[in-house]
C-alpha positions in Angstrom: -16.5 8.5 -27.2 -16.0 4.9 -26.0 -12.9 4.4 -23.9 -10.7 1.4 -25.0 -10.9 -1.4 -22.4 -7.5 -1.9 -20.6 -6.1 -5.0 -19.0 -5.3 -4.7 -15.2 -2.1 -6.4 -14.0 -1.4 -7.2 -10.4 1.9 -6.4 -8.7 3.0 -8.0 -5.5 6.2 -7.8 -3.4 6.9 -10.0 -0.4 9.7 -11.3 1.8 9.9 -14.7 3.4 7.9 -13.8 6.5 4.9 -12.8 4.5 4.9 -15.8 2.2 2.7 -17.9 4.5 0.1 -15.1 4.5 0.3 -14.9 0.7 -0.1 -18.7 0.4 -2.8 -19.4 3.0 -4.8 -16.2 3.1 -4.2 -13.6 0.4 -4.2 -15.9 -2.6 -7.3 -17.7 -1.4 -9.4 -14.5 -1.3 -7.9 -12.8 -4.4 -10.5 -12.6 -7.3 -9.6 -14.5 -10.5 -9.9 -11.5 -12.8 -6.5 -10.0 -13.3 -4.8 -10.3 -16.7 -1.5 -11.2 -15.0 -0.1 -11.6 -11.5 3.5 -10.4 -11.2 5.4 -11.3 -8.0 8.7 -10.2 -6.6 9.7 -12.6 -3.7 12.7 -11.1 -2.0 14.8 -13.9 -0.5 18.0 -12.2 0.6 16.4 -9.8 3.1 13.4 -10.2 5.4 11.2 -7.9 7.5 8.3 -8.3 9.8 5.2 -6.2 10.8 6.0 -3.0 12.8 9.6 -2.6 11.6 9.0 0.6 9.7 12.3 2.4 9.1 14.5 -0.7 9.9 17.2 -1.5 7.4 15.7 -4.6 5.8 12.3 -2.9 5.7 13.7 0.0 3.7 15.7 -2.2 1.3 12.6 -4.3 0.5 10.6 -1.0 0.0 13.3 0.2 -2.5 13.1 -3.1 -4.4 9.3 -2.8 -4.4 9.4 0.7 -6.0 12.0 -0.5 -8.5 9.7 -3.5 -9.4 6.7 -1.2 -9.8 8.7 0.9 -12.3 9.6 -2.2 -14.3 5.9 -3.2 -14.4 5.0 0.2 -15.8 7.3 -0.5 -18.7 6.3 -4.1 -19.2 2.6 -3.3 -19.3 2.6 0.1 -21.1 -0.8 1.1 -22.2 -2.6 -1.0 -19.6 -3.2 -0.5 -15.9 -1.4 -1.8 -12.8 -2.7 -2.5 -9.3 -0.1 -2.8 -6.5 -1.4 -4.6 -3.4 0.3 -5.4 0.0 0.1 -9.0 1.1 -1.9 -8.2 4.3 -5.1 -7.8 2.3 -8.2 -9.9 2.0 -10.8 -9.5 -0.8 -14.5 -9.9 -0.8 -15.6 -8.9 -4.3 -14.4 -8.4 -7.9 -13.0 -4.9 -8.4 -11.1 -4.9 -11.7 -13.7 -2.9 -13.5 -14.0 -0.3 -10.7 -10.2 0.2 -10.6 -10.0 0.6 -14.4 -12.9 3.0 -14.4 -11.3 5.2 -11.7 -8.1 5.2 -13.7 -9.8 6.6 -16.8 -9.8 10.0 -15.0 -6.8 9.7 -12.8 -3.1 8.8 -13.3 -3.1 7.1 -9.9 -5.6 6.1 -7.3 -4.8 5.2 -3.6 -6.5 3.8 -0.6 -7.0 6.7 1.8 -4.5 6.9 4.6 -7.0 8.3 7.1 -4.6 7.7 10.1 -2.1 10.2 8.8 -3.3 13.6 7.6 0.1 14.6 6.2 0.7 11.3 4.4 -2.7 10.9 2.7 -1.9 8.2 0.2 -1.7 4.5 1.3 0.4 2.6 -1.3 -0.7 -0.8 0.0 -3.7 -0.5 -2.4 -2.5 1.6 -5.3 -3.7 1.7 -8.9 -1.6 3.3 -11.7 -1.9 3.9 -15.4 1.0 2.2 -17.2 1.7 5.5 -19.0 4.8 7.4 -20.1 3.7 10.2 -17.8 3.8 7.9 -14.7 7.1 6.3 -15.8 8.6 9.8 -16.1 7.3 10.6 -12.6 9.1 7.5 -11.3 12.3 8.6 -13.1 12.2 12.2 -12.0 10.7 12.0 -8.5 10.3 8.5 -7.1 13.5 6.5 -7.8 15.9 9.4 -6.9 14.2 9.7 -3.6 14.0 5.9 -3.1 17.8 5.6 -3.4 18.2 6.8 0.2 16.3 3.7 1.4 19.5 1.7 0.6 21.5 3.5 3.3 21.5 2.8 7.0 20.7 5.4 9.6 24.4 5.4 10.6 25.5 6.0 7.1 23.1 8.9 6.7 24.3 10.4 9.9 27.9 10.1 8.8 27.0 11.9 5.6 25.7 14.7 7.8 28.6 14.9 10.2 31.2 14.6 7.3 29.3 17.3 5.3 29.1 14.9 2.4 26.9 16.3 -0.4 23.7 14.3 -0.9 20.6 14.8 -3.0 18.2 17.4 -1.5 15.3 15.0 -2.2 16.7 12.5 0.2 14.7 14.2 3.0 11.1 15.3 3.1 8.9 17.8 5.0 5.7 15.9 5.1 5.4 16.4 8.9 6.6 20.0 8.8 10.3 19.5 9.3 13.2 17.8 7.5 13.1 14.0 8.1 14.7 10.9 6.5 12.4 8.5 4.6 11.2 5.6 6.8 9.9 3.7 3.8 8.2 3.6 0.4 5.0 5.3 1.6 6.9 8.5 2.6 8.7 8.4 -0.8 5.5 8.3 -2.9 3.7 10.9 -0.8 6.7 13.3 -0.9 7.2 12.7 -4.6 3.5 13.7 -5.2 3.2 16.5 -2.7 6.7 18.0 -2.8 8.1 17.0 -6.1 7.9 19.5 -9.1 6.7 16.8 -11.5 4.3 15.4 -8.9 2.1 18.5 -9.5 1.4 17.0 -13.0 0.1 13.7 -11.6 -3.7 13.5 -11.2 -4.4 11.5 -8.1 -7.7 10.1 -6.8 -8.7 8.3 -3.6 -10.4 4.9 -3.6 -13.8 4.8 -1.9 -14.0 3.8 1.8 -15.2 0.3 0.7 -11.4 -0.4 0.2 -11.3 -0.5 3.9 -8.8 -0.2 6.8 -9.1 -0.5 10.6 -11.1 0.9 12.3 -13.4 2.4 9.6 -15.8 -0.6 9.4 -18.9 -1.0 11.5 -18.0 -4.2 13.3 -18.9 -2.9 16.7 -21.7 -5.4 17.2 -20.0 -8.3 15.5 -16.5 -8.4 16.9 -15.8 -10.8 19.8 -16.1 -9.0 23.1 -13.0 -8.3 25.2 -13.6 -10.3 28.4 -12.0 -7.6 30.5 -14.5 -5.1 29.2 -11.7 -2.6 28.6 -12.1 -2.7 24.8 -15.5 -4.1 24.1 -15.6 -3.2 20.4 -11.9 -3.4 19.8 -12.0 0.2 18.5 -14.2 -0.5 15.4 -16.2 2.6 14.4 -20.0 2.5 14.4 -19.9 5.3 11.8 -17.7 3.1 9.5 -18.8 1.6 6.3 -21.3 -1.3 6.3 -19.3 -4.6 6.2 -21.5 -5.8 3.4 -20.1 -3.1 1.2 -16.5 -4.0 1.7 -14.5 -4.6 -1.4 -11.3 -5.5 0.5 -9.7 -5.1 3.9 -6.1 -4.0 4.4 -4.7 -4.9 7.8 -2.6 -1.7 8.3 -3.0 -2.1 12.1 -3.1 -5.9 12.3 -0.5 -6.6 15.0 3.2 -6.6 15.5 3.9 -10.2 14.5 3.2 -12.2 11.4 1.0 -14.5 13.5 -1.0 -11.5 14.8 -1.4 -10.1 11.3 -2.6 -13.4 9.9 -5.1 -13.9 12.8 -6.5 -10.4 12.2 -6.9 -11.1 8.5 -8.7 -14.4 9.2 -11.0 -12.9 11.8 -12.0 -9.9 9.8 -12.5 -12.0 6.6 -14.7 -14.5 8.5 -16.9 -11.9 10.1 -17.4 -9.8 7.0 -17.9 -12.7 4.6 -20.6 -14.1 6.9 -22.3 -10.6 6.9 -22.1 -10.5 3.1 -23.6 -13.9 2.6 -26.3 -13.5 5.3 
């Protein structure tokens, strides 16, 4: 039986600090194959790389999850791809994402750095289905509400014995913790939530790459000190020529560092692909 071809809509969320990366790097490598590009540019709050768990970071993450839920409604019957802005692309991949979503409700980039938080939501495909929308309503958005509170407010709830939702904490690392951001929310909703058990999840192939799992050992500029000659890249990583995209999850602690990492990786891999 032939599967009906679905549109794939792109979903992006950014604050002011990331706008230059979107404008000068991300948008210039993005394939021109999506059926729509939907952007939420948050102007009243800003956050920078490395500030996981900080108040503005959590607020922006909440608005991102809320925006994704709205996109599921707007594009019901089609598919959605959520991308972080710190991504560079090398090939078309719409057909591959749609193909993977034929058998899965959601697909994620593998979060290989964190065994207990396996799903990286910086590259995240979803069916725009009633099932996924129900998952957001029952598991995601109730958890995400806690991102709107400061650490001080949450501590006051604890000391004052104020009743709060039990889902406002997670056990992904083996003990009760507050949510540091949207990635914890989604992983906990899938791995700990009752309705999460109904969601069929797949992982994207390693060609949707992160540091250090690309074999750039012989191509990366050498550290003059000799202390980090290959910058940590893995010789057992994927062949750079096979990369579909690169997500700079470890691309530096400033916007400038992040941008430079994206440019350097893109330049080296693109040269390998075209050679």
